[in-house]
N, C-alpha and C positions, 0 to 999 in steps of 0.2 A: 357524898360528892367531894372531890378533891378541890381545895381552894388554890388560888394562884401562888400563895406563899408556901403551901404544902407541896405543890408540884415543884417549886423552886428548891425547896429543901431536898426533895428526892433527886433533883439534878445535881445538887451539891454533893450528895452522897455518892452518886455515880462518878462525879469528878474525882472525889477522894480515892475511889477504887481504881480509876484509870491512872491516877498519879502513882499509887502504890505499885501498880502493875508495871509501869514503865521504869520505875526505879529498880524493881526487881530484875527486869530485862537488862538494864544497864549493868547491874552487878554481875549478871550471868555472862556477859560478853567477855571475850578473852583474846589474847594475842596483841599484835601491834595496834596502835590507835587507828590506822587505816583499816585493819581487819575488823576491829570493833565497829567502826562506822558502817562498813558493808553489812555486818550482821544486823545492825540496828535498822539500816535501810531495807533489809529483807523482811524484818519482822514488825517493826513499829507501825507502818501503814496499815497492815492487816488488823492489828490489835485496835488501832484507832477506828478502823471501819466498824469493828464490833461494838465499840462504845458509842459510835455515831448512830448506829441502828437503835441502840437502847435510848439514846437521847431523843431521836425523832419519834420513836414509838411513845415515849413518855409525853411528849408534846401533843401528839395526836389524841392520846387518851384524855389529856387535860382539856383540849379543845372541845371534844365531844361532851365532856362533863360540864364545861362552862356553857355549852349551848342548850342544855336541857331546859325545856320550857319555852324555847324560841319557836316562832311560827315557821313551818316548812321543815323539810327533812334535808339533812346533809351529814355526810360522814367524812371526817378529816382523814387525809392520807399522809403518811410519813413522807418527809422530803429530805433527801440527802443530795446536795449538789456535788458535782465532781471537782474535787480539789487535790487530785493526785499529784500534780506538779508542785503545787504550793506546799503540800505535806512533805514531799521528798526534800524540797528545799529547806523546810523547817527542821527535818531530821539532820540534814547536813550541817545546818547552823548550830543545832543543839550539840552536835558531836565535836565541834571545833575545839572545845577545852580539853578533850582527851589528848590532843597533840602536845599538851604541856602537863599531862598527868593531873589535871584538875577535874577529878570525877565529881566533886561537890558542885562545881559550877555547871557541869554537863547535866547533872541530875536536876538542878534547878531549872535549866533551860528546857529539858524534856518535860518536866512537870508543867511548865508554862505552856508548852506546845500542846500537850494533851488536853489541858483544861480549856484552852482557847478553841481548839478545833472541835472537841466533842460537844461544846456548848452551841456551836453554830447551827447544827441540824435542828435543835430545839427551836431556836428563833426562826429559822427558815421555814420550818413546818407551820408555825403559827402565822407568819406573815403571808406565806404562799396560799394557805387555805383561806385566810381573810380575804384575799383578792378573788377567790373563786366562789365564795359563799355569799349569795345575795343578802342574807340576813345580817352579815357582819359589817359594821360601819367603820371599824378601825381597830387599833390596838394601843395598849398602854405599856409603859416600861415598868418592870418590877425590879427595883434596885436592891442593894444590900443594906439599905438604911444607913445607920451611922458609919458603917464600914465603907460606904461608897465614896468615891472621889467626887470632887465638886462638879466635874463634867457630867457624871452619871446622875448626881442629885438634881442638877439643873434639867436634864432631859426627862427625868421622872416627876419633876415638881408639879404639884396641883393635881396629880393623877391625870395629866394631860393625855388626850386621845389623839393619836396620829391618824387622821382621816384620809389624807392624800395617799393614793395608791403608789405614788412615786417616792414616798418617805422610806428611807432605808434605816436600818438599825445600826447606829454608830456604836462600835465597841472597840476596846483596846485589849492588849494581850492578857491582862489578868481580870478582865471584866466578866463577871458571872451574872450579869443582869439577864432577865428573861422578858419575854413579851406575853401579854395576856389579851385575848380577843375581847372586843366590845360589841354587843349585839343590839339590834333595834328593840326598843321597848325596855331595855335593861338600864340599870343605874350606870351613869357615866359622868366623868369629869368634863371640864371645858376642853375645847379643841386646842391642840398644841399651838403656841404662839409663834410669831415670826422668828424669834431667836431660837426656839427649840427646833423648828423645821430647818433653819440654816445650819445649826450645829449637827443635825442628823444627816446632812448631805455627805455623800461618799467622798466628794472632793470639794475643798474650799480654797478660795483665792487667798493670797498673802494678806490682803486687806481684811477679809472675813476672819482669818485666823487671829490677826492682831486684835480685832474688835471683840471676838469671842474671848480671848485671853483676858482682856481688860474687864469685860463684863463678868466673867467668873471671879476674878480677883475682887471686884467691887461688891458682888452680890452673894457670893458663896465662900465665906472665909473658911480657912482650914480649922 
């Protein structure tokens, strides 16, 4: 049975391959920078869709493995949300450095875009199935350990379980954190605290942002 860390490692390898692929596509593009951008707009979304399918399938397999021994039957389904518009905007943004012949910066941006977008279906699959599975009580965040930023470390601290169905998975562009389902009768950490729920909100007020920033600085030193 695959563990949460093993599944995360598999996702990281998938991300490495996606990054290599998009760098190769960038090198293969030719012509004016506008022409290269159009070539990438035509090809990158499709390649990203391929890796997204792999990411969501990986998560569904892990979910089913983690559920073994739980009462009741349930089979996880891969989840890929429609982000066509945002992906195309991302490709346009990543292509901008080509206008000043900065292929290195463009490659870094495309790598960031690929890793960010291909990791989403993994988390979406875990969290969506959690809401549909009566035996699942929540999810935990699996961060990158010492390599994680203080924001991710705080959200994953204590092995906190996000039980509220309204809890979202806060992530930033280079975040490769994953989610792991928690089931009834299984080992679990404490429920996420007020700060962790607040930090995981999709939108925060200026006051909440300032409070979170001060909290991180005081409790999670670099």
